[in-house]
SEGU-967037 format. One record per atom (N, C-alpha, C, O): residue in three letters; x, y, z. Coordinates in steps of 0.2 Angstrom, whole numbers, plus 5000, padded with zeros to 4 digits. Example, Ala and Ser with C-alpha at 12.3 -4.5 7.8 and 13.67 -1.06 7.14 Angstrom:
2
ala506649725039/ala506249785039/ala506649845039/ala507149835042/ser506449895035/ser506849955036/ser506450005039/ser506750065040/
END
This chain:
214
unk500349694921/unk500549714928/unk501049674931/unk501049614930/unk501449704934/unk501949654938/unk501849654945/unk501749714948/unk501849604949/unk501849614957/unk502649594960/unk502949544958/unk502849644964/unk503449644967/unk503349614975/unk503149654979/unk503449554976/unk503349524984/unk502649474983/unk502049464986/unk502849434977/unk502249394976/unk502149324980/unk501649284979/unk502549324984/unk502549244989/unk502049274994/unk501649234997/unk501949344996/unk501849355004/unk501049355002/unk500749334997/unk500749365008/unk499949365008/unk499649415004/unk499149405000/unk499849475005/unk499549524999/unk499649514993/unk499149514989/unk500249494992/unk500549484984/unk500049434982/unk499749434977/unk500049364986/unk499649304983/unk498949324981/unk498649304976/unk498649354985/unk497949384983/unk497849414979/unk497349404976/unk498249474977/unk498249504971/unk498449454964/unk498049464959/unk498849404965/unk498949344960/unk498149334959/unk497949334953/unk497849314964/unk497149284963/unk496649324960/unk496349304955/unk496649374962/unk496149434959/unk496349454951/unk495949464947/unk497049464950/unk497149484945/unk497149444938/unk496949474933/unk497349364938/unk497249324935/unk496449314931/unk496349294925/unk496149334936/unk495349324935/unk495049384930/unk494449384929/unk495449434929/unk495049504928/unk495149514923/unk495649504921/unk494649524919/unk494849524912/unk495049584907/unk495049584901/unk495249614911/unk495649684909/unk496249694911/unk496449754911/unk496649634914/unk497249644917/unk497649604914/unk497249554913/unk498249594911/unk498749544911/unk499249544916/unk499649594917/unk499349494919/unk499849494925/unk500549454920/unk500549394917/unk500949504920/unk501449494916/unk502049454920/unk502449414918/unk502149474926/unk502749464932/unk502549454938/unk502149494941/unk502849404941/unk502549404949/unk503249394951/unk503649354948/unk503549424955/unk504249434958/unk504349424964/unk503849434968/unk504949394966/unk504949384973/unk505749384975/unk506249394971/unk505849364982/unk506649344983/unk507049304980/unk506649274975/unk507649284980/unk507949234975/unk507849164979/unk507849114975/unk507649164986/unk507549104989/unk506649074985/unk506449014985/unk506349124981/unk505649094980/unk505749094972/unk505349074968/unk506149114969/unk506449114962/unk506249034958/unk506548974959/unk505849044953/unk505948974950/unk505248924951/unk505048884948/unk504948954958/unk504448904960/unk503748914960/unk503748974960/unk503348884960/unk502548914959/unk502248934964/unk502648934969/unk501648944965/unk501348964971/unk500848904973/unk500348904969/unk500948864978/unk500448804977/unk499748824978/unk499348794975/unk499548864983/unk498948894985/unk498548924978/unk497948954979/unk498848924974/unk498548974967/unk498648924961/unk498448944956/unk498948844961/unk498948824955/unk498348804951/unk498248794945/unk497848804955/unk497148814951/unk496848874946/unk496448864942/unk497248914948/unk497148994944/unk497849014942/unk497649064938/unk498349004942/unk498849014940/unk499448964938/unk499748934942/unk499648954932/unk500248914932/unk500848954930/unk501248924926/unk501049014933/unk501649034931/unk502049014937/unk501848984941/unk502849044937/unk503249044940/unk503549114943/unk503449164940/unk503949104949/unk504049164952/unk504749194950/unk505249164951/unk504749244946/unk505249284944/unk505649304949/unk505349314954/unk506449324948/unk506849354953/unk506649434954/unk506349464950/unk506749454961/unk506649524962/unk507049574961/unk507449594966/unk507049594953/unk507549644949/unk507149704948/unk506649704945/unk507449754950/unk507249814949/unk507149844943/unk506549864942/unk507649824938/unk507449834932/unk506949804928/unk506649824923/unk506749744931/unk506049724929/unk505549774927/unk505149764923/unk505449824931/unk505049864932/unk505049914926/unk504549954926/unk505549914921/unk505549964916/unk505249914910/unk505049944905/unk505149874911/unk505149814904/unk504349804901/unk504049744902/unk504049844899/unk503449834896/unk502949834902/unk502449784901/unk502949864906/unk502349874912/unk501949934912/unk502249984911/unk501249924912/unk500849984914/unk500850004920/unk500650054922/unk501049944926/unk500849954934/unk501149904936/unk501349854934/unk501249914943/unk501649874948/unk501349864954/unk501249924957/unk501349824958/unk500849824964/unk501649804970/unk502049754969/unk501649844973/unk502249824978/unk501949794985/unk501649824989/unk502249734985/unk502049704993/unk502749684996/unk502949624997/unk503149744996/unk503849724998/unk503949735005/unk503549765008/unk504449715009/unk504649735016/unk504649815015/unk504849835010/unk504349845020/unk504349915020/unk504949955018/unk504750005015/unk505549945020/unk506249955017/unk506249965010/unk506550015008/unk506049925006/unk506049924998/unk505649974995/unk505749994989/unk505049984998/unk504550024994/unk504750094990/unk504650104984/unk505150134993/unk505450204992/unk506050174984/unk506050204978/unk506350134986/unk506750124981/unk506350094975/unk506450134970/unk505950044974/unk505450014969/unk504950064968/unk504750064962/unk504750094970/unk504150144969/unk504550204965/unk504050234962/unk505150234965/unk505550274962/unk505750254957/unk505750294953/unk505950194955/unk506150174949/unk505650164944/unk505750174938/unk505050144947/unk504550124942/unk504150194940/unk503950194934/unk504150234945/unk503650294942/unk504350344938/unk504150384933/unk504850334939/unk505450354933/unk505450324926/unk505550354921/unk505250254926/unk505050244921/unk504350244918/unk504250224912/unk503950274921/unk503350294918/unk502850224919/unk502550204914/unk502750194926/unk502550144928/unk501950174933/unk502150204938/unk501450164933/unk501050174938/unk501250134944/unk501550084943/unk501050154951/unk501350124958/unk500550104962/unk500150144963/unk500550054963/unk500050034969/unk500550014974/unk500849974973/unk500650034980/unk500950024985/unk500749994991/unk500250034993/unk500749934995/unk500449925000/unk500749955006/unk501449965007/unk500349985011/unk500550025018/unk501050015021/unk501049955022/unk501450045024/unk501450105022/unk501850135017/unk502450115017/unk501650175014/unk502250215007/unk502850205008/unk503250175004/unk503150215013/unk504050215014/unk504150215021/unk503650235024/unk504550205024/unk504750215033/unk505050265035/unk505350265040/unk505050315028/unk505350385032/unk505050435028/unk504950425022/unk504950495030/unk504350545028/unk504850575020/unk504650575014/unk505450585022/unk505750615017/unk505650575009/unk505750605004/unk505650495009/unk505450455006/unk504850465002/unk504750474996/unk504450465006/unk503750485005/unk503550545000/unk503250544995/unk503850595002/unk503850664999/unk504250644991/unk504050664986/unk504850604992/unk505250584986/unk504650564980/unk504450594974/unk504350504984/unk503950474980/unk503250514976/unk503150514970/unk502950544980/unk502550584978/unk502650644973/unk502350654968/unk503250674974/unk503550714968/unk503850694962/unk503850734956/unk504250624962/unk504250594957/unk503750574952/unk503750574946/unk503250554956/unk502550524952/unk502150584950/unk501750574945/unk502150634952/unk501750694950/unk502350704943/unk502050694937/unk502850724943/unk503350744938/unk503350694933/unk503350724927/unk503250624934/unk503250584929/unk502450574927/unk502350524923/unk502050594929/unk501250594929/unk501050514927/unk500850494922/unk501150484933/unk501050424934/unk500550424940/unk500650464944/unk500050374940/unk499550364945/unk499850324951/unk499950264950/unk499850354959/unk499950334964/unk499550314969/unk499150354971/unk499550264972/unk498950244977/unk499250194983/unk499650154980/unk499150194988/unk499350174994/unk498750114996/unk498150124997/unk498950054996/unk498350004995/unk498149995003/unk498349945007/unk497850045006/unk497550065015/unk496750075011/unk496450125009/unk496550005013/unk495750005012/unk495250035015/unk494850065013/unk495350035022/unk494850085026/unk494750155025/unk494350195029/unk494950175019/unk494650245017/unk494050245014/unk493650285013/unk493950175011/unk493350155007/unk492950115009/unk492450095005/unk493050095015/unk492650045019/unk492150075022/unk492250105027/unk491450055020/unk490850095021/unk490650085028/unk490450135031/unk490750035033/unk490750035040/unk491150085042/unk490950125046/unk491750095040/unk492250135045/unk491850215042/unk491850255047/unk491750225037/unk491450285034/unk490950315038/unk490850365039/unk490450245039/unk489850275041/unk489950285050/unk489550315053/unk490450245051/unk490550255059/unk490750335061/unk490550365065/unk491350355055/unk491550425057/unk490950475056/unk490750525059/unk490550445051/unk490050525049/unk489550505056/unk489450555059/unk489350455059/unk488950455066/unk489250505070/unk488950555071/unk489750495072/unk490150525077/unk490350605075/unk490350645079/unk490450615068/unk490450685068/unk489850725067/unk489750785068/unk489350675065/unk488650725067/unk488350735073/unk487750765073/unk488750715078/unk488550705085/unk488050665087/unk487650675092/unk487950615083/unk487350565085/unk487650515091/unk487350475093/unk488150525092/unk488550485098/unk488550515103/unk488850485108/unk488350575104/unk488350635109/unk489050665109/unk489350665103/unk489350685113/unk489950735113/unk490450685114/unk490450655119/unk490950665110/unk491650625111/unk491950675114/unk491950735112/unk492350645119/unk492850675121/unk493450625121/unk493950655118/unk493550585122/unk494050525123/unk494050485115/unk493550465112/unk494750465114/unk494750415109/unk495250385110/unk495750415110/unk495150315110/unk495550255111/unk495550215105/unk495050195102/unk496050195104/unk496050135100/unk496750075100/unk497350085101/unk496450015100/unk496849965102/unk496949905096/unk496449875093/unk497449885094/unk497449835089/unk498049795089/unk498649825087/unk497949735091/unk498549675093/unk498349615088/unk497849595087/unk499049595087/unk498949525083/unk499649485085/unk500149515087/unk499549435084/unk500149375085/unk500549365079/unk500349355073/unk501249375079/unk501749375074/unk502349315074/unk502849335077/unk502249265072/unk502649215072/unk503549235072/unk503649295069/unk504049205074/unk504649225074/unk504749215067/unk504549175064/unk505249265065/unk505449265057/unk505049295053/unk505249305048/unk504549315055/unk504049365051/unk504549445049/unk505049475052/unk504249445044/unk504649515041/unk504449585046/unk504749635047/unk503749575049/unk503649635053/unk503949625060/unk503749675064/unk504349595062/unk504849605067/unk505649625065/unk506049635068/unk505649635058/unk506449645055/unk506449725056/unk506149755052/unk506749765060/unk506849845061/unk507049855056/unk506749905053/unk507649825053/unk507949845046/unk507649855041/unk507749905037/unk507049805040/unk506549805034/unk506049855036/unk505549865032/unk506049895041/unk505449935041/unk504949895045/unk504349915046/unk505249845049/unk504649815053/unk504549845060/unk504849895062/unk503949815064/unk503749855070/unk503049875071/unk502749895066/unk502749875075/unk501949885077/unk501749935073/unk501249925070/unk502050005072/unk501750065071/unk501650045063/unk501050055061/unk502150025059/unk502050035052/unk501449995049/unk501050005045/unk501649925053/unk500949875052/unk500249885054/unk499749895050/unk500249895061/unk499349895063/unk499349955066/unk498849985066/unk499850005068/unk499650055073/unk499450115066/unk499250165068/unk499450095062/unk499150145055/unk498450155056/unk498150205054/unk498150085058/unk497450095057/unk497150135063/unk496650165063/unk497550135070/unk497450175076/unk497450245074/unk496950285075/unk498050275072/unk498150325070/unk497750365065/unk497650415065/unk497650335060/unk497250375054/unk496450365057/unk496150415056/unk496250315061/unk495450325065/unk495550395068/unk495150435067/unk496050395073/unk495950455076/unk496050525073/unk495950575077/unk496350535067/unk496350565062/unk495650595060/unk495450645061/unk495450545057/unk494850545053/unk494250575059/unk493750615057/unk494350555064/unk493750565069/unk493950655072/unk493550685076/unk494450665071/unk494850725075/unk494750775068/unk495050825068/unk494550765063/unk494450795057/unk495150825054/unk495250875049/unk495650795058/unk496450805054/unk496350795048/unk495950755045/unk496750855045/unk496950855036/unk497650845035/unk498050875038/unk497650805029/unk498450805027/unk498350845019/unk497850865017/unk499050825015/unk498950855009/unk498950805004/unk498950745006/unk498750814998/unk498650764993/unk498750804986/unk498750874986/unk498950764982/unk499150794975/unk498450804970/unk498150754968/unk498250864968/unk497850884965/unk498050854956/unk498650824955/unk497450864951/unk497650824946/unk498150884942/unk498350864936/unk498350944943/unk498750984942/unk499550954944/unk499950984941/unk499650924949/unk500150894952/unk500450964958/unk501050974960/unk499851004961/unk499951044966/unk499651014973/unk499250974973/unk499951034978/unk499651004985/unk499251034986/unk499251104985/unk498750994989/unk498051024991/unk497950994997/unk498150944999/unk497451045000/unk497151005009/unk496650965006/unk496350985001/unk496550905009/unk496150845010/unk495850825016/unk496250795020/unk495250825018/unk495050805024/unk495050715022/unk494950685017/unk495350695029/unk495450615028/unk494650575028/unk494650525025/unk494250605031/unk493550565030/unk493350545025/unk493150495024/unk493450605020/unk493150595013/unk493550575007/unk493450545002/unk494150585009/unk494650575002/unk495250525004/unk495450525010/unk495550484999/unk496150445001/unk496850475001/unk497050484996/unk497050495007/unk497650525007/unk498250485011/unk498650525015/unk498250415011/unk498650395015/unk499450395013/unk499950365016/unk499550425008/unk500450425006/unk500550475010/unk501150465012/unk500350525011/unk500450575016/unk500350555024/unk500850555028/unk499750525026/unk499750495032/unk500150435034/unk500250435040/unk500350385029/unk500650335032/unk501450365031/unk501950325033/unk501750425030/unk502450445030/unk502550445038/unk503050455040/
END
């Protein structure tokens, strides 16, 4: 497996997990040219590798899967290249910063018969699932208004502030508010079935972040 974007928070956490996994071999950790050739000081006790250049051609070289922890604007390019090479794709949310790119990724992964998953954990978080269940069962009474607020501080220079790289609050933390609303309203979206066809899926029970995050 390879990690594209290994020097960010998500990338480093994945390095920490994968090097300890008995069934996974981390064959490449890639990042921008500014990080090439150096190690990850915070992970020296578990990983002694060095950062490779972020080259899209590396995704076709002996990999089973790739985790994309890149700026949002790069997700589509790398996901499509990996899928066409027969490499399974795990992508940080959002899947892409344009709905057309999301559709292209879904279609390409289906055609190439590779797995695609968006790293959005709250569809599997027990506390969130239980909260939605209680609301939908009417145990909180009649719910009439849904309000969701999520804020965080971002230091200057963070990629989240770069509009050209797909930054901004909607794709970063606004997704949590939107998905929470959709789950409570029983809103539906489409997902891919095992046969490659689009099917309706209820957000409260199945992972459908590929379309939700479009």
